[in-house]
VODOTOR-114914 format. One record per residue (C-alpha): x, y, z; residue number from 1. Coordinates in steps of 0.02 Angstrom, whole numbers, plus 32768, in hexadecimal, padded with zeros to 4 digits. Layout:
N
VEXTI/x/y/z/fido
VEXTI/X/Y/Z/NUM
...
***
This chain:
319
VEXTI/x/y/z/fido
VEXTI/8000/8000/8000/1
VEXTI/804B/80A5/7FCD/2
VEXTI/803B/814E/8023/3
VEXTI/7FB1/8189/7FAF/4
VEXTI/7F45/80F1/7FD4/5
VEXTI/7F64/8102/808E/6
VEXTI/7F36/81BA/8089/7
VEXTI/7E94/8193/8030/8
VEXTI/7E6A/810C/80AF/9
VEXTI/7E8D/817F/8142/10
VEXTI/7E21/8208/80F8/11
VEXTI/7D96/818A/80DB/12
VEXTI/7D9D/814D/818E/13
VEXTI/7DBB/81FA/81D7/14
VEXTI/7D0F/8204/8229/15
VEXTI/7D34/8166/828D/16
VEXTI/7DE5/819B/82C2/17
VEXTI/7E0D/821A/8347/18
VEXTI/7E35/82C3/82FD/19
VEXTI/7EE2/82CA/834A/20
VEXTI/7F13/821B/830B/21
VEXTI/7ED5/8243/825A/22
VEXTI/7F3C/82E1/8256/23
VEXTI/7FDB/8285/828F/24
VEXTI/7FC9/81FA/820F/25
VEXTI/7FAD/8275/8182/26
VEXTI/8045/82D9/81B9/27
VEXTI/80B5/823F/81BA/28
VEXTI/807C/820C/810C/29
VEXTI/8095/82BB/80C8/30
VEXTI/8144/82C7/8112/31
VEXTI/8181/8232/80AB/32
VEXTI/8192/8292/800C/33
VEXTI/8193/8214/7F81/34
VEXTI/81B7/8175/7FE3/35
VEXTI/8137/80EB/7FDB/36
VEXTI/8103/80AA/8083/37
VEXTI/80E1/7FF0/808D/38
VEXTI/807B/7FD3/8126/39
VEXTI/809E/7F18/8128/40
VEXTI/815E/7F2F/8130/41
VEXTI/8163/7FCA/819A/42
VEXTI/8195/7FC3/824E/43
VEXTI/810F/7FE8/82CC/44
VEXTI/80EF/80A0/82E2/45
VEXTI/80F5/80D7/8393/46
VEXTI/805C/813F/83B6/47
VEXTI/8081/81F0/83E3/48
VEXTI/803D/8224/848A/49
VEXTI/7FD2/82BE/8478/50
VEXTI/7FB3/8318/851A/51
VEXTI/7EFF/834A/852F/52
VEXTI/7EE3/8403/852B/53
VEXTI/7E8F/843E/85C7/54
VEXTI/7E0A/84BE/85A1/55
VEXTI/7DF2/8530/8634/56
VEXTI/7D44/8574/864C/57
VEXTI/7D3A/862F/8633/58
VEXTI/7D19/8688/86D5/59
VEXTI/7CD5/8738/86D1/60
VEXTI/7D51/87A9/8725/61
VEXTI/7D0F/881A/87AA/62
VEXTI/7D0E/88CF/877C/63
VEXTI/7CF5/896A/87E4/64
VEXTI/7C6E/899D/8769/65
VEXTI/7BD2/8937/878E/66
VEXTI/7B5A/8902/8706/67
VEXTI/7ABF/896E/86F5/68
VEXTI/7A52/88E2/86B3/69
VEXTI/79FB/88CC/875A/70
VEXTI/79DD/8986/8768/71
VEXTI/798F/898D/86BC/72
VEXTI/7917/8903/86E9/73
VEXTI/78E5/893F/8794/74
VEXTI/78D9/89F9/8774/75
VEXTI/7840/8A2E/8710/76
VEXTI/7863/8AAA/8683/77
VEXTI/782D/8B5C/869F/78
VEXTI/77B5/8B97/8619/79
VEXTI/7797/8C4A/85E9/80
VEXTI/76E0/8C7C/85F1/81
VEXTI/76F2/8CD1/8549/82
VEXTI/7715/8C2A/84F7/83
VEXTI/76A7/8B91/84EF/84
VEXTI/7673/8B4D/8596/85
VEXTI/7631/8AB6/853A/86
VEXTI/7647/8A02/856C/87
VEXTI/7652/8997/84D1/88
VEXTI/75C1/8923/84AD/89
VEXTI/75F8/8872/84D4/90
VEXTI/7581/8821/8458/91
VEXTI/7533/884F/83B2/92
VEXTI/7485/880D/83CD/93
VEXTI/743D/88B5/839A/94
VEXTI/74C9/88D9/831E/95
VEXTI/74CE/8847/82A7/96
VEXTI/7515/88B1/821A/97
VEXTI/75A2/88F9/8284/98
VEXTI/7626/88C1/8208/99
VEXTI/75DE/893C/818B/100
VEXTI/75E3/89CD/8207/101
VEXTI/766C/8A44/8237/102
VEXTI/76B0/8A52/82E7/103
VEXTI/764B/8AF1/82FE/104
VEXTI/75AA/8A9B/82CA/105
VEXTI/75CC/8A0C/8343/106
VEXTI/75E1/8A8E/83CD/107
VEXTI/7539/8AD9/839D/108
VEXTI/74E3/8A2F/83A8/109
VEXTI/7536/8A10/844F/110
VEXTI/74FE/8AB8/8495/111
VEXTI/744B/8A9D/845B/112
VEXTI/744C/89F4/84B1/113
VEXTI/748A/8A43/8553/114
VEXTI/7402/8AC9/854C/115
VEXTI/7377/8A4A/8563/116
VEXTI/737D/8A46/8622/117
VEXTI/735B/8B01/8622/118
VEXTI/72BD/8AE9/85B9/119
VEXTI/7260/8A7B/8636/120
VEXTI/71C3/8AAF/8692/121
VEXTI/7219/8AAE/873C/122
VEXTI/728E/8B3A/8704/123
VEXTI/7260/8BF2/870F/124
VEXTI/720A/8C3A/8676/125
VEXTI/7298/8CB6/8662/126
VEXTI/7314/8C27/8653/127
VEXTI/72A1/8BCB/85DC/128
VEXTI/7291/8C65/856E/129
VEXTI/734D/8C7F/8568/130
VEXTI/736E/8BC7/8546/131
VEXTI/72F3/8BC5/84B6/132
VEXTI/733A/8C66/8472/133
VEXTI/73EA/8C1F/8479/134
VEXTI/73AC/8B85/841D/135
VEXTI/7359/8BF1/8398/136
VEXTI/73F9/8C54/837E/137
VEXTI/7463/8BB7/8373/138
VEXTI/73E9/8B67/82F8/139
VEXTI/73F6/8C05/8290/140
VEXTI/74B4/8BFE/8291/141
VEXTI/74B7/8B44/826B/142
VEXTI/7443/8B5F/81D6/143
VEXTI/74B7/8BE2/818D/144
VEXTI/7557/8B81/81B1/145
VEXTI/750F/8AE4/8160/146
VEXTI/74FB/8B49/80C0/147
VEXTI/75AC/8B8F/80CF/148
VEXTI/7562/8C3C/80E1/149
VEXTI/75DE/8CCA/80F8/150
VEXTI/7558/8D43/8133/151
VEXTI/7587/8D9E/81D3/152
VEXTI/74DA/8D78/821B/153
VEXTI/7511/8CC2/822E/154
VEXTI/759F/8CF4/82A3/155
VEXTI/752B/8D6C/82FE/156
VEXTI/74AD/8CE0/8318/157
VEXTI/7533/8C6A/8359/158
VEXTI/757C/8CEB/83D1/159
VEXTI/74CE/8D19/8411/160
VEXTI/74A2/8C64/8432/161
VEXTI/7549/8C41/8484/162
VEXTI/753A/8CDB/84F2/163
VEXTI/7492/8CA3/8537/164
VEXTI/74D3/8BF1/854A/165
VEXTI/7564/8C2D/85B6/166
VEXTI/74F1/8C9D/861C/167
VEXTI/7482/8C09/8646/168
VEXTI/7517/8B9B/866E/169
VEXTI/755A/8C1F/86E5/170
VEXTI/74AE/8C3B/8738/171
VEXTI/74B9/8CF1/8706/172
VEXTI/7417/8D01/86A3/173
VEXTI/73D7/8D91/8710/174
VEXTI/745B/8E04/86C6/175
VEXTI/7429/8DED/8611/176
VEXTI/73AE/8E65/85C1/177
VEXTI/7311/8E17/8579/178
VEXTI/7300/8EA4/84FA/179
VEXTI/7389/8EA6/8477/180
VEXTI/739E/8F1C/83E4/181
VEXTI/7391/8EDC/8332/182
VEXTI/743E/8EBB/82E8/183
VEXTI/747D/8F1D/8253/184
VEXTI/746D/8E84/81E3/185
VEXTI/73B0/8E88/81FD/186
VEXTI/7326/8F09/8216/187
VEXTI/7274/8F27/8250/188
VEXTI/7210/8EF3/81B6/189
VEXTI/7170/8EBC/820F/190
VEXTI/714A/8F42/8290/191
VEXTI/70A0/8EF2/82B3/192
VEXTI/70F3/8E4F/82EA/193
VEXTI/717B/8EAA/834A/194
VEXTI/70F3/8F0E/83A4/195
VEXTI/709A/8E6E/83D8/196
VEXTI/713F/8E23/8413/197
VEXTI/716F/8EBC/8479/198
VEXTI/70C2/8ECD/84C7/199
VEXTI/70C0/8E17/84FC/200
VEXTI/716E/8E22/8548/201
VEXTI/7143/8EC3/85A4/202
VEXTI/70A3/8E76/85E9/203
VEXTI/70FA/8DDC/862C/204
VEXTI/70CE/8D6C/859A/205
VEXTI/7170/8D0D/85B4/206
VEXTI/711B/8CB7/8647/207
VEXTI/7095/8C73/85D2/208
VEXTI/70FA/8C4B/8536/209
VEXTI/71B8/8C53/854B/210
VEXTI/71DC/8BE2/84B6/211
VEXTI/7166/8C39/843D/212
VEXTI/71A8/8CE7/8465/213
VEXTI/725D/8CB1/8457/214
VEXTI/7244/8C59/83B0/215
VEXTI/71DC/8CE7/8367/216
VEXTI/725E/8D6B/8390/217
VEXTI/72ED/8D0E/833B/218
VEXTI/727B/8CE3/82A8/219
VEXTI/7256/8D9C/828C/220
VEXTI/730F/8DC7/8289/221
VEXTI/7334/8D31/821A/222
VEXTI/72A9/8D5D/81A0/223
VEXTI/72DD/8E12/818B/224
VEXTI/7393/8DE1/816F/225
VEXTI/735E/8D65/80E8/226
VEXTI/72EF/8DEA/8099/227
VEXTI/737F/8E64/808B/228
VEXTI/73F0/8DDD/8044/229
VEXTI/737D/8D82/7FCB/230
VEXTI/72D1/8DD5/7FC8/231
VEXTI/7220/8DAA/7FFC/232
VEXTI/721E/8CF9/7FB6/233
VEXTI/72A4/8CC9/8034/234
VEXTI/725D/8D2C/80C7/235
VEXTI/71A2/8D04/80BA/236
VEXTI/71AA/8C57/810E/237
VEXTI/720A/8CA1/81A2/238
VEXTI/718F/8D31/81B7/239
VEXTI/70FC/8CB8/81B4/240
VEXTI/7154/8C4A/8234/241
VEXTI/716E/8CE0/82A8/242
VEXTI/70B6/8D0E/8292/243
VEXTI/7080/8C5F/82C7/244
VEXTI/70F1/8C5F/8360/245
VEXTI/70AD/8D09/8397/246
VEXTI/6FFA/8CD3/837D/247
VEXTI/7017/8C3C/83ED/248
VEXTI/706B/8CAC/8470/249
VEXTI/6FDC/8D29/846D/250
VEXTI/6F5B/8C9E/847D/251
VEXTI/6FB8/8C54/8513/252
VEXTI/6FBD/8D00/8565/253
VEXTI/6F04/8D21/8548/254
VEXTI/6ED4/8C77/8591/255
VEXTI/6F3D/8C98/862D/256
VEXTI/6EFC/8D49/8653/257
VEXTI/6E59/8DA3/8671/258
VEXTI/6E01/8E17/85F7/259
VEXTI/6E4C/8EB5/8642/260
VEXTI/6EFE/8E75/8628/261
VEXTI/6ED4/8E41/8577/262
VEXTI/6E8E/8EEC/854C/263
VEXTI/6F2D/8F3B/8592/264
VEXTI/6F94/8EC7/8524/265
VEXTI/6F37/8F00/8489/266
VEXTI/6F50/8FB6/84B7/267
VEXTI/7009/8F9A/84D5/268
VEXTI/7019/8F43/842D/269
VEXTI/6FD0/8FDA/83D6/270
VEXTI/7042/9050/8435/271
VEXTI/70DB/8FEC/8405/272
VEXTI/70A4/8FE8/8350/273
VEXTI/7097/90A6/8351/274
VEXTI/714E/90AD/8381/275
VEXTI/7189/9024/830D/276
VEXTI/712D/904C/826C/277
VEXTI/71A0/90DF/823C/278
VEXTI/7237/906E/8255/279
VEXTI/7206/8FF6/81CA/280
VEXTI/7288/900F/813F/281
VEXTI/7237/903A/8099/282
VEXTI/72D0/900E/8031/283
VEXTI/72E2/8F5C/8077/284
VEXTI/7395/8F7D/80AC/285
VEXTI/73C8/8F38/8155/286
VEXTI/7419/8FB5/81CA/287
VEXTI/73E6/8F71/8273/288
VEXTI/7374/8FC8/82EE/289
VEXTI/7381/9009/839E/290
VEXTI/72DB/8FE4/83F1/291
VEXTI/7289/907B/8445/292
VEXTI/72A2/9080/8501/293
VEXTI/71F3/90BE/8527/294
VEXTI/7188/903A/857A/295
VEXTI/70D7/901A/853F/296
VEXTI/70A0/9012/85F6/297
VEXTI/70CA/90CA/860B/298
VEXTI/7067/9107/8575/299
VEXTI/6FC8/9167/8596/300
VEXTI/6F66/9129/8501/301
VEXTI/6EE8/90A3/8533/302
VEXTI/6E66/90B4/84AC/303
VEXTI/6E5B/902A/8429/304
VEXTI/6EAA/9054/8381/305
VEXTI/6E93/8FED/82E5/306
VEXTI/6F38/8F9E/82B1/307
VEXTI/6F6A/8FD0/8201/308
VEXTI/6F7E/8F41/8188/309
VEXTI/7036/8F2C/8153/310
VEXTI/704D/8F5A/809D/311
VEXTI/7101/8F25/8080/312
VEXTI/711D/8EA7/7FF6/313
VEXTI/716E/8E28/8066/314
VEXTI/70D8/8E21/80DB/315
VEXTI/7056/8E00/8053/316
VEXTI/70B0/8D82/7FE5/317
VEXTI/708D/8CC8/7FE7/318
VEXTI/70ED/8C38/7F9C/319
***
């Protein structure tokens, strides 16, 4: 058997030979340059003793600087109130399409989910109203973000909803004003509906219909913003929706009060309309609106006045 044959045989049996022994045999064969090695006539090869290599386990050396891993686990992070105080939703039972949403949209869904405890009957009506209003704002923002809208009203809606969300989380709802001005991306395009809304809020209608008043107010702002952006075909459904919410709120108020209170509500509605009618923009350009500070309760007029029928195009059109 020559060296080439022996090399081939060793390589073939390499898996069954110890690695150190295979390496030694191959080295001996290679060192005999061109000489043929006859295994049958060769003297016995004394096995080379290979000392085992002792592998010492690595021991972490002590250092004067201690690891901060424990501190990071035990110390809760400090969160700025101006950022999200939002605990992430652990499941997606109400967000099955989360993979198609952005991180911001997932935060919106999570906030809406966490607003539900504030919308229960055992919570104060003020908290319910604010929770529903935050939900309406966040739904508005989510609708715009889902369409990749770059309109500034989308960011305004998100910030408004987040602000109320944080106020409720911090138990600070008494310091938030229930009357908010109309943003510059919207306007007062249905003074009759705004008059009904303001009269109901001033008369304590939030106690009777917190959800309906919250949804109607955001719908009015949403509708006017859509009207300025894309015209009456886009805004009409939102105006009709606000009208339905206000009708339900007015009906709930009437059923919960006596005739004298209901007459006072009608008078207050007319008084508010007198203030709001001149604020309706005739050019359909949104500039925002600062709501008058005068309260309907302080107005002297108590005689019934017939409400003028709105004549704007957006209030008379139907799809």
